[in-house]
Every structure is written in C-alpha cells, then in structure tokens.
N, C-alpha and C positions, 0 to 999 in steps of 0.2 A: 504494500500500500504506500501511497505517497507520503512524504515527510515534509513538514513545514518548519523544520528546525534549521537554525544557522549555527555554525561553529561558535563556541562560546568566546574564542579569542579573536573573532573577526572584528576588524576595525570598521566602525561606522561613524559618520558625521552626525552629531546630535544637533538637529535644528528644531528641537521641541519648543513649541510656543508656550508661554506661561499658562499654567493650568487654571481654569476658572474655579472659583470656590465651589465646594460641594458639601451639601448637608444631607445626610441620610434621612429619608422620609419614614414616618411611622406608618406601617402598612396594616396595622392590626384592625383598622376599621375599613380598609379598602376591600371592595369586592374583587373576586378573581379577575374579572374583566378589566377593572381599573388597574390592578397590579400588573397584569400582562401588558396592558397598554403602556404603562410606565417602562417596563423592561424593554419592550420593543422600541419605543421612542428613543430611550437612552442608547440602546445598542445601534440603532440606525444612525444616530448622530456621530458615532465613531467614524463612519465612512464619509461623513460630511466634514468633520473637524480634522481628522487625522490624514488628510490627503495632501499630496504635494500641490502647492498653489499653481504650478505651471502645467503639469501633466494630469493632475487630479487622480493619480494612482494612489491607492490607500497604503499607508505604511504599516509596518509591524513593530510592535513593542513601543519603547519610549521615544523612538525617532521615526520620522517619516522618510528617512533616507533610503530605506530598503522596502521593496514591495514583493509580496508573494503573488505571482501573476494570477493564479486562479482565484485569489480572493477578490480580484476586481470584477470577476463574473458575478459574484454575490453583491459586490458594491454597486454594480450597474442596477441590479434589482432593488437595492436599498433606496436608490433615488426614486424609483417608481413608487415604492411604498411611502416614501416621504411626501411625494406629491399627492398621492391618493388620500393620505391622512392629514394633509394640510400642515405638515411640518416644514415643507418648503413650498414655494409657489411652483406651479407647473413650469413656468418659464425658467426659474432658477434651476430646477431639476434638469430640464432639457439642456440648458447651457452646459451644466457640469457633465452630463452624460455624453454630450457631443465632444467635449474636450477629452474625456477618457477614450472614446472611440477614435478620435483623431490621433491620439497618442499611439494606439495600437496599429492604426492603418498607415500613418505617415512618419512616425518617429521610431517605433520600437524595432530592435533587432529581431530578425526572424529567419528561419530556415524553412523554405517551402511553405511559408505561412504559419509555421509553429513558433511559439515564443519560448524564452527561457522559463524554467520553473520558478526562478526568483530573479529580480532585476533591480537596478538602481531606480529610484522613483523619479529622479530629476530628468533623466534622458531616456530611460527604458532601453539603453543600449548594451549595458554590461551585466554580467552575472558575477556579483562580488564573491561568491563562494564556489565557483566552479560548477561543473555538471553540464548536462546537455539541454537541448531543446526538447520540450516536454509536451507531448500531444494531449495528455490528460488535462494539464493546466490550461492548455489552449482551448480544449473543448468546453471548459467552464466559462471562459471568456465568450466563446461563441454562443453558448446556451443562454447566458445572461443577456447578451446582445439581442438574441431573438425575442426575449421578453420585452426589451425596450422597443424593438421594432413594432410590436403589437400595441404597446402602451402609448407610445408617442406617435399617434396616427393622425395628427392634425395637419393643417395646411400652412403653418408657419414655415419659414425658410429653415429654421433650426430643426424642426421635427422632420422635415423632408430630408435634410442632410443626415440626420440620425439614421433614417431607414436606408439611405444610400450607403452610408459607412458600414452598417451592419451587413448588408449584402456583399460588399466588397471584401470585408474581413473574412467572412465565412467562405466565400468563393475561392479565396486565395489559398486556403489551407489544403495541402495535398495529403489528405488522410490515407489514401491508397498507397502512398510511398512508404508508410509505416508498417505495411505488411511484410517488408523485407526484414531478414534477420542479419546478424553480424557478417555473414558470408555472402549476403546479397540474394539469398533464396526467398521467394515469396511464400508466405504461410497464411493460414486462415485465422490467425490471431495477429494483433497489432503489437509492435514494439512500443515500449513506454517512452523511450527517448532516442535522440540522435546525438552522437558524440562528435562535435566538430573537430576535435583534435585527432581522434582515431579515424574520423570520416566513415563511421559505420553506425548502423542501428543497433540498439540494445538487444541482447538475447533474453532480457527480462520481459516476458510477454504479458500482455494485459488479458488475463483469463481467470476464471473462477469468480465466485461471488464476492464483490467488494464495491468500493465507492465509484469505480470507473464504468459502471453500466451506462451512464450518460454519454461517455466517450463513444461507445458503439452506436448509440442512437444518433448522435451528431454526425458521426462518420457515415452511417448508412443513409442519412438524409441529405448529405452534401449534394448540392446541385451541379458540382463540377468535378469532384474527386471522391465519389462515393466508393465504399468498399462493397464486395459481393455479399449477397444475402447469406451465403453459407458461413460468413464470419460470425454471425450470431450464434451458430452452433459451436464455433470455436470458443467463443466467450463462455457459453453455458456448459461446455464440456468439462470445465474445471470445477463445477459446483460440488460441494460436499453437503450431503443431507445428514444431519446429526440430531440426536436428542440431548438437549442441554437443559438441565434443571426444570424438567417437566414439559419442555416445549420442543417440538420437532420442526426444523426449518433448515433452509440453505444457510450454512454457518459461515460467519466471519466474526472474530472475537470482539472487535471494537465497534461501538455503536455508531460512530461517524460513517462507517461503511454501509450502514443500513439507512442512513439519513440523506447523504448528499444528493444522490440521484433524485430522490423524491422531494427535494426542495423545488425541482422543476416539474417532474413527471407525476401526473395523477394516475396512479396504478391501482386504484381501488376496484375498478370494474373491468379489467382486461387481463387476459392470460396469454402467455406464449406456450410453446410446447412443454417446456420444463415445469412451469407452474401448473399447467393443465394436468400433467401426469401426476402431480402430487395433490391436486385438488385445492390449491390455494391461489392467492394473488401475491405479487411482490409487496403490496401494502400489508397484507396479512402476515407475510414472512417477516417484515420489519417489526410488526406488532409482537409477534412471537419472540423475536430476538430481544426486544425491550423487556418483555415479561420475564424472560430467562435471567436478565440482569437484575430485575427486581427480586426474583426468587433467590438468586445467588446472594444478594446483599442481606436478605432476611435470614438465610441460613448462616452466612458469615463464617465460612470455615477457617478463615485466617484470623478470626477474632479482631477485626479492625474496629477501632473506636468509632461509634456513631453509625455504623452500617445498619441498614434497615430503612430509617428515614432518609439516610444518605445512600445513594445508589448510582450506578452508571459508570462504565469504564470505557475510555477511548484514548486515542492519541492526543497528547497534550504536553504542556510544560511540566517538568518533573525534576525535583532536586536529586533524585536517586539514579538518573540516567546520564550518560555522557552527553556533554553539550547542553544539558538542562532540558532535554526533550526525550520522550519515550513513548513506546506503544503500550497500551493497556487494554486488556480485554477479559471477558469472562472465560475462565478455564473450564474444562481441559482444552488444550489447543496444541497443534503441532507447529504453530507460528511462534518462533523462538522469542519474539519481542512481546508477545501477549502475556501479560502478567497482572497480578494484583499486588501492588506494593503500597496500597493506601492512597494513591494519587487519584483524585476524582476531578474531572472537568465538568463545569457547570452546564456546558452545552450537551453533555452526554444525555442527561435526563431532560434538560430543557429543549433540546432539538427533537426529542421524541414526542413532543406535545401533540402531534397529529395522530400518533398511535395510542398513547396513553395520557390523554389530557388531564384527568383527575390526578394521577400519580405524579406527572411531571410538574404540574402547578403546585402541588403539595410540597414537592422537593424544593422548588425554587423559593417558595415562601419560607420553608423551614430554614434553609441555609442563609437566606437574607436576614431573617430575624435573629438567628443564632450568631452569625459571624459579622454582620453589618458591614462597616466600611473597610474591613480587612479584605473583603472579596468584591465590593461593589463601589463604583464611583460614577461620575457624570456620564460615562459611556457604557454603563451597565455592568454585568458581571465580568470580573477578571477571568483569566484562563482557567485556573485550577487551584487545588489545595491538596495537601497531604495530611490525612487525618492521623497518621501514625507519628509523624515528626512535628506536626504543628506548623508546617511551612505553608505560606500563602503566596501565590503568584501575584506580582504587581502588574504584569503585562496583560494585554488582550490578544487573543488569537483571531485574526480577521477571517480565517477560513471557517473555523468552527462557529464563530459568532455570526458570520454571514449566512451560513446554512441555517442557523437557529432562527434568525429574524425572518427568513423566507418561510420556514416551516411554521412559525408563529402566525404569519400572515395567512398561510393556507388553512391553519386551524380556525382563524377568525373569519376569513372571507373566501378562501379558495382563489384569491386573485392571481397568484403566480402560476398555479396549476392552469387556470383558465387561459391566461395569456400565452404560456408556453405551448400548451397542447393545441391551440388553434393555428399554429404555424403549419403551412402546407408541407414543409420539409420534415417536420416531426410526424405528421400523419403518414407520410410516405415511408419514413423509417420504421414506424410501428407496423405498418403493413409488411414491409420486407422482413421484419423480425418475427412475423407470424402471430402477432397479437390479435386476439378475437375477443368479443364480449363474453363475460362470464355467464355461464348457464346456471350454475348452482352456487349460491353464496357460500364462501368458506366459513368455517367456524373455528374459533380459538378454543383450544383445550385449556381448562383451568390448571394453573400450576399446582404441583403437589405441595401439601402443607410443609412449611420449612421446619427443619430440625436444627437445634442449636439456639444460642442466645445472641442477641445483638449487644454491641458494646455501648459505651456512652462517651460523648465528647462534649 
C-alpha cells in the first residue's frame, strides 16, 4: 500500500504562517449533526489554509513546502464541499480549484502524464525524497478533478476553464504504459511507479484488495489511454477472503484501504464478478472490515489502554516506526507492517462514518472530549495518538483527512458519490469492470461477543 511518510531527517523550508488562536469548543450539548458539521468544516479549512499561495497545492505537516500529490485529489473535492456548504463562495472555490488544476497541467513535472508521489509545493517540479512517478497518486488527482468537472458546471470563464483543464489532465495520463513490468513485458496488472533513474516500471504490481481500486476505475475509463477490460480480473485476482473477528470479507488490514476508493465511488448497489460470487457489495465489504476492527478493539488482546471506545487501525504517524510513520492494521495478517502497537489514527474510525455512522461518531466524540486540544485544533483532528506511550501527533495527514471529509460528506448528503458517478468515463469503466445492479441485498453478520476486558486511559 502507498506510504505518505517522508524521511525524518529530510530538510524542508518552514514557511508556516502564524497560527490563528484556537479555543476548544464544549460539545456536550451539541447534536451529532452539529458536531460532525464542526469536524468537517475545520478539516476542510486545512486544505484552504495550508496550501501554497502560488500553486494552491496542500502541504503536509507544519510546513506547506512539501505536498503529497494524491492529497490534492481530496483537496480539489474539499473546495466543492466548501462551496456547497457556504464556507467559501463558489467563485473563491472555483478560482482556487483552477489554480490547482493549472499547476498540474502546466507546471508540474510528469512522466507520460503521471506525477511524483510527493513534490515541492512551490513548483511541483521536484521530488524532495526520491522515488518514482506514481500512477496511484495521479489517479487520485484525476478522480478529484472529475468531481470538480461535474460540480463547476457553470458558464463563467473560470468554470469553463476548470472543465477544460480536467479533460486535458486526464487525457494526458498514459495509464496503459503502466502495464509494463521492469523488463518491458506487458501484464494484466499495473505497475505502481516508474523509476526515472533506472528508466523502468516497478515490479511492485497494483493487485489485491486495497486502496488503489480507484486507480483501475480511472484507468479503465480513460478516454485516450485506457487499459483492457481483463485488467480488472488482474486486480481482483489478488483478493484474499478471510474471516476476521466474526466478519468475512476481502481482507486488507488497514482501514484506509477500505475507505479511499469509496470516498469517490458509490458501491452500495452494484457488484462485479468477485463480489457477486460472495454475495456482497464493496460497500458491505468495507462495513464488515470496520466491524472487525470494532470487535478487535473490544476484545483487546494486546490489552491496550482505552481500547473499546477507542478503535480503528490504519497507516499513520507513529512514534514507534522508523521515520515516524507506520502501517497499522487488525491482525492476523501476512502484511509485515500491519500491527497493533497502540497507535490509532482518528481518520480510521472517522473515515468509516458511511459504514458505521453511530460507532464512528461515538468514537470521535469520545476522543474529542477525553483528549481535547492534544488531538484537535483549528483544522480538526490531528493525525494520530499512541494510547500505550501517551504520544500525540501534532501534524495533520492530508491524505487520511481528505478521505475522511469526503466520506463525511457522503454520509451527510451523498454529494461526492453523486458527482463522481455521473461522469461518463466512470460509467464506462464500471461497465468494463463488469459491475451490475445488485439483485439481492447483502446482509452483515453480527460480530461474535468479545472476550477479554478493555483497558482505561
């Protein structure tokens, strides 16, 4: 799975603006709707306030000097949400979106239309930490852009330019080139990256159930460089069906892998061959994955303080991993980075709000009340905390945060689902992937009663 970590010793220029004063609100008398509105608003403002003034690329951490490319796909949609909820005027949002798109179309370094996985915010030309051009991160940008194409459908010159820029960025990406492997042979799965130093594609293939399902949909729907229909079978061929803490589902240990694609895609009522065979939908699959995390936290086999009300494991900042970032997931797993070391990202439960609204909102209210400004500021929840060591992240993760705000919007209104799914390219991709309407509604099996005791923190 993709990593949004940067080396701890990497030099970055700190051009952080003075922080506005922040006063934690008393949420005890807030309704759930008012509370979620607050969380979403504050989180959306991260993408407004923490962007480079020239390129409008969103920064990571305490500086806006470095941008995770894929986070700008979520950032594009954050502007749609801001306009829809009157947190920005439509004109302000459109101008900012156009600047982001202009950066990717006319300024950013690219290889066959694909961008770095991480870049400098000021020019989008360099990759400060090394690594290749990343088709997954690029697909996030394209997917976010397609949402903007539908939202900004007006007759103003700015909105017309937005639609033109979206089409140009999407059409330029040579998704089919990423079917090559390191030796140049074409396969029915995509390479994750292209190494410009070695001048070869990665042998790390995009296959099996994880966050990059959206990449195949974007690639299948490309109007200029689409991949063959059979590649969907290459993607699904790596699925693992497991029973984890009372739930059977296509397994991946970290919750972000069950969330990212469905920030865009409404998968509640459609099935491909893989889900049809199991009698579920991908939405149901992610719901089961979330319930397995909840059941794991209640059982709490590692006796982590506070687990039960606190739940959800995913990739995030972590004091116990090299470079301060690590993979976390519900065990058992053969993924060597998946572990439970007590580090919990707030987006893990928060981003699952479309699957488990009651439990996700209860989690967010619980940690907000218990830990206050140790975990929350004017831009919403920080990245993560470790219940075992008492460590609290001070940074925000724009990838996890970006997915969470879009999933919150889908929970509240379905806006992002509606906008993304009405694109002709998406409809064509779904058809090529073999999606058909659900004939029988899938049912969730209740989790087994937990054994063991929860801790206290």
